[in-house]
C-alpha positions as CSV (number, residue, x, y, z in Angstrom):
1,M,0.0,0.0,0.0
2,S,1.1,3.6,-0.6
3,R,0.6,6.6,1.5
4,R,-0.6,9.7,-0.1
5,P,2.2,11.8,-1.6
6,Q,4.0,14.0,1.0
7,D,6.1,17.1,0.7
8,V,9.0,15.4,2.6
9,V,10.1,12.0,3.8
10,V,12.8,12.1,6.5
11,V,14.7,8.8,6.9
12,G,16.2,8.5,10.4
13,G,14.6,9.3,13.7
14,G,17.6,10.3,15.9
15,V,18.0,13.7,17.3
16,V,18.7,15.4,13.9
17,G,16.2,13.4,11.9
18,A,13.4,13.9,14.4
19,A,14.2,17.6,14.8
20,C,14.2,17.9,11.0
21,A,10.8,16.3,10.7
22,L,9.4,18.5,13.4
23,A,10.9,21.7,11.9
24,L,9.5,21.1,8.4
25,A,6.1,20.1,9.8
26,D,6.2,23.3,11.8
27,A,6.8,25.2,8.6
28,G,3.5,23.8,7.2
29,L,4.9,20.9,5.1
30,S,3.4,17.4,5.1
31,V,6.1,15.1,6.5
32,T,6.6,11.4,7.0
33,L,9.4,10.1,9.3
34,V,10.9,6.6,8.6
35,E,12.8,4.9,11.4
36,G,14.0,1.3,11.9
37,R,13.0,1.0,15.5
38,E,11.0,2.9,18.0
39,P,13.2,4.6,20.5
40,A,13.0,3.4,24.1
41,A,11.4,5.7,26.6
42,W,13.9,7.9,28.5
43,Q,14.6,6.4,31.9
44,P,15.9,9.1,34.4
45,Q,17.3,6.3,36.6
46,Q,19.4,5.0,33.7
47,P,21.2,8.0,32.2
48,D,22.4,7.6,28.6
49,L,26.1,7.5,28.2
50,R,25.9,9.5,25.0
51,V,25.7,13.2,26.0
52,Y,26.0,16.4,24.1
53,A,27.4,19.9,24.9
54,F,24.3,21.6,23.6
55,A,24.9,25.0,22.0
56,P,22.6,28.1,22.6
57,D,21.6,28.4,18.9
58,N,20.3,24.8,18.9
59,A,18.5,25.4,22.2
60,Q,16.8,28.3,20.4
61,L,15.8,26.0,17.6
62,L,14.2,23.5,19.9
63,A,12.5,26.3,21.8
64,A,11.0,27.5,18.6
65,L,9.7,24.0,18.0
66,G,8.2,23.8,21.5
67,V,10.5,21.1,22.7
68,W,13.3,22.7,24.7
69,P,11.2,23.5,27.9
70,A,10.3,19.8,28.1
71,V,14.0,18.9,27.9
72,T,15.2,21.3,30.6
73,A,12.3,20.4,32.8
74,A,13.6,16.7,32.7
75,R,17.4,17.0,33.0
76,A,19.8,19.4,31.4
77,C,22.8,20.7,33.2
78,A,23.8,24.3,32.3
79,Y,27.5,24.9,32.3
80,R,28.8,28.4,32.9
81,R,32.5,28.0,32.4
82,M,35.0,26.1,30.2
83,R,38.6,25.4,31.0
84,V,41.0,24.0,28.3
85,W,44.6,23.3,29.0
86,D,47.5,21.2,27.8
87,A,49.2,18.5,29.9
88,A,52.6,19.6,28.5
89,G,52.3,23.0,30.2
90,G,51.2,26.6,29.6
91,D,48.2,28.6,30.8
92,E,44.5,27.8,30.4
93,L,42.1,28.9,27.8
94,R,39.1,30.1,29.8
95,F,35.5,30.9,28.8
96,D,33.2,32.4,31.5
97,A,29.5,33.2,31.1
98,D,29.8,36.3,33.2
99,T,32.6,37.7,31.0
100,L,30.7,36.9,27.8
101,G,27.4,38.4,29.1
102,R,25.5,35.1,29.1
103,E,23.5,33.2,31.7
104,Q,25.2,30.0,30.6
105,L,27.6,28.8,27.9
106,G,25.4,25.8,27.0
107,W,23.9,22.6,28.5
108,I,24.9,19.0,28.9
109,V,22.0,16.8,27.7
110,E,21.5,13.1,27.1
111,N,20.8,11.8,23.7
112,D,17.9,9.5,24.8
113,L,16.2,12.5,26.5
114,L,16.4,14.6,23.4
115,V,15.0,11.8,21.2
116,D,12.2,11.1,23.7
117,R,11.0,14.7,23.9
118,L,11.3,15.2,20.1
119,W,9.3,12.1,19.4
120,A,6.7,13.1,21.9
121,A,6.1,16.3,19.9
122,L,5.8,14.6,16.5
123,P,2.1,13.5,16.6
124,A,0.8,17.0,17.5
125,A,2.9,18.4,14.7
126,G,1.2,16.1,12.2
127,V,4.3,14.1,11.3
128,Q,3.3,10.6,10.0
129,L,5.4,7.8,11.3
130,C,6.6,4.6,9.6
131,C,8.2,2.7,12.4
132,P,9.6,0.1,12.5
133,A,10.6,0.3,8.8
134,R,13.7,0.7,6.7
135,V,14.3,2.0,3.2
136,E,15.2,-0.7,0.7
137,A,14.9,1.0,-2.7
138,L,14.8,4.5,-4.2
139,E,13.5,5.9,-7.4
140,Q,13.5,9.5,-8.3
141,D,12.9,11.9,-11.1
142,A,12.6,15.7,-11.5
143,N,9.3,15.7,-9.7
144,G,10.0,13.7,-6.6
145,V,11.0,10.4,-5.0
146,R,9.5,7.0,-4.5
147,L,10.7,4.9,-1.6
148,R,10.1,1.2,-1.0
149,L,10.3,0.1,2.6
150,D,11.1,-3.3,4.0
151,D,7.6,-3.8,5.2
152,G,6.2,-3.5,1.7
153,R,5.0,0.0,2.0
154,R,5.8,2.6,-0.7
155,L,6.1,6.3,-0.1
156,E,6.0,9.2,-2.5
157,A,7.3,12.6,-1.8
158,S,8.7,15.7,-3.4
159,L,11.9,15.4,-1.4
160,A,13.6,12.7,0.7
161,I,16.1,13.6,3.5
162,A,18.8,11.2,4.6
163,A,19.2,11.6,8.3
164,D,19.9,7.9,9.0
165,G,23.4,8.2,10.4
166,A,26.9,7.6,9.2
167,E,26.1,4.4,7.5
168,S,23.1,6.0,5.7
169,T,21.2,3.6,3.4
170,L,19.4,6.5,1.7
171,R,22.6,8.4,1.0
172,R,24.1,5.3,-0.6
173,L,21.0,4.7,-2.7
174,A,21.1,8.3,-3.9
175,G,24.7,7.8,-5.0
176,L,26.2,10.4,-2.6
177,E,29.9,9.4,-2.0
178,V,31.8,10.0,1.2
179,S,35.5,10.3,2.1
180,R,36.7,8.7,5.4
181,H,39.6,9.0,7.7
182,D,40.1,6.7,10.7
183,Y,41.8,8.3,13.6
184,A,42.8,4.9,15.1
185,Q,41.3,6.3,18.4
186,R,38.3,5.4,20.5
187,G,36.2,7.6,22.8
188,V,35.8,6.0,26.2
189,V,32.6,7.3,27.9
190,A,31.2,6.9,31.4
191,Y,29.8,8.8,34.3
192,V,32.1,9.5,37.2
193,D,31.7,11.0,40.7
194,T,34.3,13.6,41.7
195,E,35.7,14.4,45.1
196,K,35.5,18.1,44.4
197,N,32.6,20.2,43.0
198,N,32.9,20.6,39.2
199,E,31.8,24.2,39.4
200,A,29.4,23.9,36.5
201,T,32.4,23.8,34.3
202,A,33.1,21.9,31.1
203,W,36.8,20.8,31.3
204,Q,39.1,19.6,28.6
205,R,42.7,18.5,29.1
206,F,44.9,17.7,26.1
207,L,47.1,14.7,26.5
208,V,49.5,13.1,23.9
209,T,47.1,10.2,23.7
210,G,44.1,12.5,22.9
211,P,41.9,14.9,24.8
212,L,40.0,14.1,28.0
213,A,36.7,16.0,28.4
214,V,34.9,16.1,31.7
215,L,31.4,17.5,31.4
216,P,29.1,18.5,34.4
217,I,25.9,16.6,35.1
218,S,25.4,17.7,38.7
219,A,27.7,19.3,41.3
220,Q,29.8,16.2,41.8
221,R,28.9,14.0,38.9
222,S,30.3,14.4,35.4
223,S,30.3,12.6,32.0
224,I,33.7,11.8,30.5
225,V,34.8,11.4,26.9
226,W,38.4,10.1,27.1
227,T,40.0,9.9,23.7
228,L,42.7,7.2,23.5
229,P,44.5,5.1,20.9
230,E,42.6,1.9,20.3
231,A,44.9,-0.4,22.2
232,E,45.0,1.9,25.1
233,A,41.2,2.3,25.1
234,E,40.9,-1.5,25.3
235,R,43.4,-1.6,28.2
236,V,41.5,1.0,30.4
237,L,38.2,-0.6,29.6
238,A,39.6,-3.9,31.0
239,L,40.7,-2.3,34.3
240,D,38.7,-2.9,37.4
241,E,36.7,0.1,38.7
242,A,39.2,1.2,41.3
243,A,42.2,1.1,38.9
244,F,40.2,2.9,36.2
245,G,39.3,5.7,38.6
246,R,43.0,6.1,39.6
247,E,44.2,6.3,36.0
248,L,41.4,8.7,35.1
249,S,42.2,10.9,38.1
250,H,45.9,11.0,37.1
251,A,45.1,11.7,33.5
252,F,43.0,14.7,34.7
253,A,45.9,15.8,37.0
254,G,43.7,15.5,40.1
255,R,41.9,18.7,39.1
256,L,38.6,17.5,40.7
257,G,40.2,15.2,43.3
258,A,39.6,11.5,43.2
259,M,37.3,10.2,40.5
260,T,35.2,7.1,40.9
261,L,33.0,5.3,38.3
262,A,29.3,5.9,38.6
263,S,28.1,3.9,35.6
264,K,29.2,1.2,33.1
265,R,31.9,2.1,30.5
266,A,31.7,2.0,26.7
267,A,33.8,3.1,23.8
268,F,33.2,4.1,20.2
269,P,35.6,4.4,17.2
270,L,36.5,7.9,16.0
271,R,36.7,8.9,12.4
272,R,36.2,11.8,10.1
273,Q,33.6,11.2,7.3
274,L,32.4,13.8,4.9
275,A,30.0,13.4,2.0
276,T,31.3,14.8,-1.2
277,G,27.9,16.3,-1.9
278,Y,24.7,16.9,0.1
279,V,22.2,16.9,-2.7
280,A,21.5,14.3,-5.4
281,G,18.4,15.2,-7.4
282,R,15.5,15.1,-4.9
283,V,17.5,13.6,-2.1
284,L,19.3,15.7,0.6
285,A,21.7,14.5,3.3
286,L,22.3,16.1,6.6
287,G,23.6,15.3,10.1
288,D,25.8,12.3,10.4
289,A,24.7,11.1,7.0
290,A,26.6,14.1,5.6
291,H,29.4,14.7,8.2
292,V,31.0,12.9,11.1
293,V,33.6,14.9,13.0
294,H,36.0,14.3,15.9
295,P,34.2,14.8,19.2
296,L,36.9,16.9,20.9
297,A,34.9,20.1,20.5
298,G,31.5,18.5,21.1
299,Q,30.1,19.9,17.9
300,G,28.7,16.7,16.1
301,V,25.0,17.1,16.9
302,N,25.3,20.9,16.9
303,L,26.5,20.9,13.3
304,G,23.6,18.5,12.4
305,L,21.0,20.7,14.0
306,R,22.5,23.7,12.2
307,D,21.8,21.9,9.0
308,V,18.2,21.6,10.1
309,A,18.0,25.2,11.2
310,A,19.4,26.4,7.9
311,L,16.9,24.3,5.9
312,R,14.0,25.5,8.0
313,T,15.1,29.1,7.5
314,M,15.3,28.5,3.7
315,V,11.8,27.0,3.6
316,L,10.3,29.9,5.6
317,A,12.0,32.5,3.5
318,A,10.8,31.0,0.3
319,Q,7.2,30.6,1.6
320,Q,7.2,34.3,2.6
321,R,8.2,35.2,-0.9
322,R,5.7,32.7,-2.4
323,Q,8.5,30.9,-4.1
324,D,9.4,27.2,-4.6
325,W,11.6,26.2,-1.7
326,M,12.5,22.9,-3.4
327,S,13.9,24.5,-6.5
328,P,17.3,22.9,-7.4
329,H,19.1,26.2,-7.0
330,R,17.8,26.7,-3.5
331,L,18.7,23.2,-2.4
332,Q,22.2,23.5,-4.0
333,R,22.7,26.9,-2.2
334,W,21.8,25.3,1.1
335,A,24.1,22.4,0.4
336,R,27.1,24.6,-0.5
337,E,26.7,26.7,2.6
338,R,26.3,23.8,5.0
339,R,29.0,21.7,3.3
340,S,31.5,24.6,3.5
341,E,30.8,25.2,7.2
342,N,30.9,21.5,8.2
343,T,34.1,20.8,6.2
344,V,35.9,23.7,7.8
345,A,34.8,22.5,11.2
346,A,35.8,18.9,10.5
347,Y,39.3,19.8,9.3
348,S,39.8,22.3,12.2
349,F,39.0,19.6,14.7
350,D,41.3,17.3,12.8
351,A,44.2,19.8,13.0
352,I,43.6,20.4,16.8
353,N,43.6,16.7,17.4
354,T,46.9,16.3,15.4
355,V,48.7,19.2,17.1
356,F,47.7,18.3,20.7
357,S,47.8,14.5,20.4
358,N,51.5,14.7,19.6
359,D,54.7,14.5,21.6
360,E,56.9,16.2,19.0
361,M,59.1,18.6,21.0
362,H,58.5,21.9,19.1
363,L,54.7,21.4,19.0
364,T,54.8,20.5,22.7
365,L,56.7,23.7,23.6
366,A,54.4,25.9,21.5
367,R,50.9,24.7,21.9
368,G,50.4,25.3,25.7
369,R,51.8,28.8,25.3
370,A,49.5,29.4,22.4
371,L,46.4,28.4,24.4
372,G,47.5,30.7,27.2
373,C,48.1,33.6,24.9
374,A,44.7,33.1,23.3
375,G,43.1,33.1,26.7
376,K,44.6,36.5,27.5
377,L,42.9,38.2,24.5
378,P,39.2,38.7,25.3
379,P,38.1,39.5,21.7
380,L,39.6,36.2,20.6
381,V,38.0,34.3,23.4
382,S,34.6,35.9,22.5
383,M,35.1,35.0,18.8
384,F,36.0,31.4,19.6
385,W,32.9,31.0,21.9
386,K,30.5,32.6,19.5
387,R,31.7,30.3,16.7
388,A,31.1,27.2,18.9
389,A,27.8,28.6,20.2
390,G,26.5,29.3,16.6
391,L,25.9,33.0,17.4
C-alpha cells in the first residue's frame, strides 16, 4: 500500500532526523518520518552514556519548536565555564558566562532524553510515522522520489532527506559518496563522581594520547569522553573500577580530586567522514549522514541541527516570498553553505587533534603557550565561543 504523496520523507529518527521532521512540519509541510526501531522511553534512573554539549543556537531552535522546555524540565545541566589546558604546560584557555554576558555557555544533555522529547512532539505536529521500517529502494525523477520500505509500503514525496546516520542507506541509494579518515582512536565514555565540585564547568585536558573531556551533570557527577589510541582504550576498559578511577584521576591531573566510576563504561571508534555532496536530485543528506567529526569540540550534533535550522530558514523565507523552496538552485545553495561550514569545522578539529595528540618537541613547547596567549585576548576568546555557540 502507498501513503498519499508527502512534501518530505525524512529517513532516520535520531536527534537530527526527528528535529528535521518537526521543523519542516512546523513550517507547514506534510512530513513522514521513517525509522527502523521505535526509541526506548527515556529512563531518568538509567542515564544515557551519550551526552552532548548543547549550544545556545540549537536550544533556540528546539525552543521555537516547543521542545526545549520539556528537555530542561527533565534534566539538562547548564554549564557556565569552560577550561581548556595542555598537559605539556602553559596557561589555560578560559571561557566564562559572566565575562561573555551570558547566563550559561550551554547545556549537557543526554541523547535519549532529546530523542524522547522530540518524538513526543511529532504527533501533535502532524508528522506521519513509519516505524519500524527501513528504506530498501529509491527511485527519483525531476518531480520527486519513491521509496520502498522493507515492510512492503511505498512512499512518494517531493523530497527525501537522509538523516539515517553515518552508514546511511538512503545516502548510498542516492549515489552520494563519502571520504573517510580513521583516527585509530576510541572515545571512552562513562559517568564519574568527583571528590570536588565541578563548578558547573566543562573541562578539557589535552594529552599526547588524545583529549580528555569532563562535562558537568550535577555538582559532583560528570560525564567523561576520554580519547585514546585503540589499544590503550581496550586496556583501560579492562581495568577494574578502582584502577580505572585512579588512572582517570591521574590523566586529569587531580583537578577534581579522586574520580570514581558511577556507571558502566563504553567506547566508540573515532573517524572523520564527509559526504562529497549533500544533494542528489531530490535527495538531501544532513547530520551524520553528511558529516562525522572528531568529538573533541562537542560539535557533532550541533552541526547536524544547524543543517536543520538552515533548511528551516530557507523554507520559511521561500514561503514568505511565495517561491518554490524545493527548487534545485535553492537546495544547492543550502548544500554549498552547509558543506562549507561543516568541512571547515571537521578539518579544524582534525588539526587540533593532530597538534595536541602529539609528543613532537617543538609542538609541545608551542601549543600550551598558544592556548595561554589566546586566553589573554578577550576579543579572541569571545570569537571562539561565538563560533562554537552558533551565534
